[in-house]
Short mmCIF file of the C-alpha atoms (twelve columns), coordinates in Angstrom:
data_MODEL
# 
_entry.id   MODEL 
# 
loop_
_atom_site.group_PDB 
_atom_site.id 
_atom_site.type_symbol 
_atom_site.label_atom_id 
_atom_site.label_alt_id 
_atom_site.label_comp_id 
_atom_site.label_asym_id 
_atom_site.label_seq_id 
_atom_site.Cartn_x 
_atom_site.Cartn_y 
_atom_site.Cartn_z 
_atom_site.pdbx_PDB_model_num 
ATOM 1   C CA . MET A 1   0.310   -23.348 -24.681 1 
ATOM 2   C CA . GLU A 2   1.883   -22.441 -21.349 1 
ATOM 3   C CA . SER A 3   0.806   -19.174 -19.729 1 
ATOM 4   C CA . THR A 4   3.284   -16.733 -18.231 1 
ATOM 5   C CA . GLU A 5   3.139   -15.687 -14.595 1 
ATOM 6   C CA . SER A 6   1.653   -12.311 -15.567 1 
ATOM 7   C CA . GLU A 7   -1.194  -14.064 -17.414 1 
ATOM 8   C CA . ARG A 8   -2.038  -16.461 -14.560 1 
ATOM 9   C CA . GLN A 9   -4.229  -15.454 -11.671 1 
ATOM 10  C CA . LEU A 10  -2.232  -15.994 -8.492  1 
ATOM 11  C CA . PHE A 11  -4.566  -16.023 -5.518  1 
ATOM 12  C CA . CYS A 12  -4.598  -16.893 -1.859  1 
ATOM 13  C CA . LYS A 13  -6.529  -20.109 -1.264  1 
ATOM 14  C CA . LEU A 14  -7.476  -18.877 2.210   1 
ATOM 15  C CA . CYS A 15  -8.945  -15.442 1.409   1 
ATOM 16  C CA . ASN A 16  -9.034  -15.255 -2.444  1 
ATOM 17  C CA . LYS A 17  -6.876  -12.126 -2.622  1 
ATOM 18  C CA . ILE A 18  -5.232  -11.851 -6.069  1 
ATOM 19  C CA . PHE A 19  -1.512  -11.191 -6.582  1 
ATOM 20  C CA . ARG A 20  0.670   -10.132 -9.517  1 
ATOM 21  C CA . SER A 21  3.692   -12.191 -8.482  1 
ATOM 22  C CA . ARG A 22  4.557   -15.405 -6.684  1 
ATOM 23  C CA . GLN A 23  6.668   -13.382 -4.230  1 
ATOM 24  C CA . GLY A 24  3.665   -11.220 -3.363  1 
ATOM 25  C CA . LEU A 25  1.585   -14.339 -2.710  1 
ATOM 26  C CA . LYS A 26  4.401   -15.869 -0.650  1 
ATOM 27  C CA . ASN A 27  4.672   -12.749 1.507   1 
ATOM 28  C CA . HIS A 28  0.898   -12.682 1.950   1 
ATOM 29  C CA . MET A 29  0.787   -16.346 3.054   1 
ATOM 30  C CA . GLY A 30  3.177   -15.426 5.849   1 
ATOM 31  C CA . LEU A 31  0.441   -13.175 7.232   1 
ATOM 32  C CA . HIS A 32  -1.970  -16.120 7.489   1 
ATOM 33  C CA . GLN A 33  0.757   -18.178 9.135   1 
ATOM 34  C CA . GLY A 34  1.683   -15.436 11.591  1 
ATOM 35  C CA . ILE A 35  5.133   -14.950 10.058  1 
ATOM 36  C CA . TYR A 36  6.237   -11.327 9.980   1 
ATOM 37  C CA . ARG A 37  9.680   -10.062 8.994   1 
ATOM 38  C CA . TYR A 38  9.223   -6.576  10.477  1 
ATOM 39  C CA . HIS A 39  7.777   -5.483  13.817  1 
ATOM 40  C CA . CYS A 40  6.609   -2.134  15.123  1 
ATOM 41  C CA . PRO A 41  8.987   -0.823  17.795  1 
ATOM 42  C CA . TYR A 42  6.040   0.853   19.565  1 
ATOM 43  C CA . CYS A 43  3.460   -1.940  19.805  1 
ATOM 44  C CA . GLY A 44  5.071   -5.065  18.356  1 
ATOM 45  C CA . LYS A 45  2.540   -5.556  15.551  1 
ATOM 46  C CA . GLY A 46  4.051   -7.583  12.683  1 
ATOM 47  C CA . PHE A 47  4.277   -6.654  8.992   1 
ATOM 48  C CA . SER A 48  5.481   -8.438  5.877   1 
ATOM 49  C CA . GLY A 49  7.019   -5.330  4.289   1 
ATOM 50  C CA . THR A 50  8.838   -2.193  5.343   1 
ATOM 51  C CA . TRP A 51  6.373   0.092   3.509   1 
ATOM 52  C CA . SER A 52  3.450   -1.171  5.593   1 
ATOM 53  C CA . LEU A 53  5.482   -0.931  8.804   1 
ATOM 54  C CA . LYS A 54  6.515   2.631   7.952   1 
ATOM 55  C CA . GLY A 55  2.890   3.671   7.369   1 
ATOM 56  C CA . HIS A 56  1.808   1.986   10.604  1 
ATOM 57  C CA . ILE A 57  4.503   3.746   12.641  1 
ATOM 58  C CA . ALA A 58  2.918   7.040   11.582  1 
ATOM 59  C CA . THR A 59  -0.141  6.068   13.651  1 
ATOM 60  C CA . HIS A 60  2.121   6.236   16.713  1 
ATOM 61  C CA . THR A 61  4.277   9.236   15.784  1 
ATOM 62  C CA . GLY A 62  1.815   11.366  13.823  1 
ATOM 63  C CA . VAL A 63  4.431   11.859  11.076  1 
ATOM 64  C CA . ARG A 64  2.855   11.755  7.621   1 
ATOM 65  C CA . GLU A 65  5.327   12.276  4.797   1 
ATOM 66  C CA . PHE A 66  2.907   12.560  1.853   1 
ATOM 67  C CA . LYS A 67  1.225   15.978  1.571   1 
ATOM 68  C CA . CYS A 68  -1.475  17.149  -0.848  1 
ATOM 69  C CA . HIS A 69  -0.276  20.184  -2.794  1 
ATOM 70  C CA . VAL A 70  -3.884  21.387  -3.209  1 
ATOM 71  C CA . CYS A 71  -5.231  21.362  0.355   1 
ATOM 72  C CA . ASN A 72  -2.172  20.416  2.482   1 
ATOM 73  C CA . LYS A 73  -3.830  17.287  3.918   1 
ATOM 74  C CA . GLU A 74  -1.167  14.770  4.992   1 
ATOM 75  C CA . PHE A 75  -1.080  10.999  4.520   1 
ATOM 76  C CA . SER A 76  0.975   8.093   5.844   1 
ATOM 77  C CA . TYR A 77  0.780   6.178   2.570   1 
ATOM 78  C CA . LYS A 78  1.492   7.471   -0.948  1 
ATOM 79  C CA . GLN A 79  -1.390  5.350   -2.263  1 
ATOM 80  C CA . HIS A 80  -3.807  7.217   0.022   1 
ATOM 81  C CA . LEU A 81  -2.513  10.579  -1.229  1 
ATOM 82  C CA . ASN A 82  -2.975  9.474   -4.847  1 
ATOM 83  C CA . SER A 83  -6.563  8.384   -4.123  1 
ATOM 84  C CA . HIS A 84  -7.181  11.744  -2.442  1 
ATOM 85  C CA . LEU A 85  -5.799  13.605  -5.478  1 
ATOM 86  C CA . LYS A 86  -8.378  11.849  -7.649  1 
ATOM 87  C CA . LEU A 87  -11.077 13.657  -5.651  1 
ATOM 88  C CA . HIS A 88  -9.481  17.028  -6.421  1 
ATOM 89  C CA . ARG A 89  -9.245  16.030  -10.080 1 
ATOM 90  C CA . ALA A 90  -12.925 14.994  -10.132 1 
ATOM 91  C CA . HIS A 91  -13.857 18.423  -8.753  1 
ATOM 92  C CA . GLY A 92  -11.723 20.207  -11.365 1 
ATOM 93  C CA . GLN A 93  -9.170  21.474  -8.840  1 
ATOM 94  C CA . ILE A 94  -6.301  19.802  -10.710 1 
ATOM 95  C CA . SER A 95  -6.343  18.835  -14.347 1 
ATOM 96  C CA . SER A 96  -3.739  16.222  -15.082 1 
ATOM 97  C CA . LYS A 97  -2.430  12.934  -13.737 1 
ATOM 98  C CA . ILE A 98  1.035   14.474  -14.092 1 
ATOM 99  C CA . GLU A 99  0.238   16.508  -10.985 1 
ATOM 100 C CA . GLU A 100 -0.146  13.306  -8.930  1 
ATOM 101 C CA . SER A 101 2.576   12.577  -6.398  1 
ATOM 102 C CA . GLY A 102 5.589   10.976  -8.136  1 
# 
């Protein structure tokens, strides 16, 4: 029986990082090969995706677009805000995953 892409483990043979899609693995391999599609206009650092470039640019500009509605702490990446919200949830400050940033 042939497995589907979602059932197979796609991983980088250089660093063992696991990916959900072939495209994700392909983009990642570009990092090992020094191939970057996007570059920071401030320092020239290369990135494989616009989301990572956008978060990096915040280190230069100080602009953080994701804000915690509980304590007003700001984040460059939505993923970091969502991790932060889990701390508030663990301390009983928010009760439901629905309150996580959309």
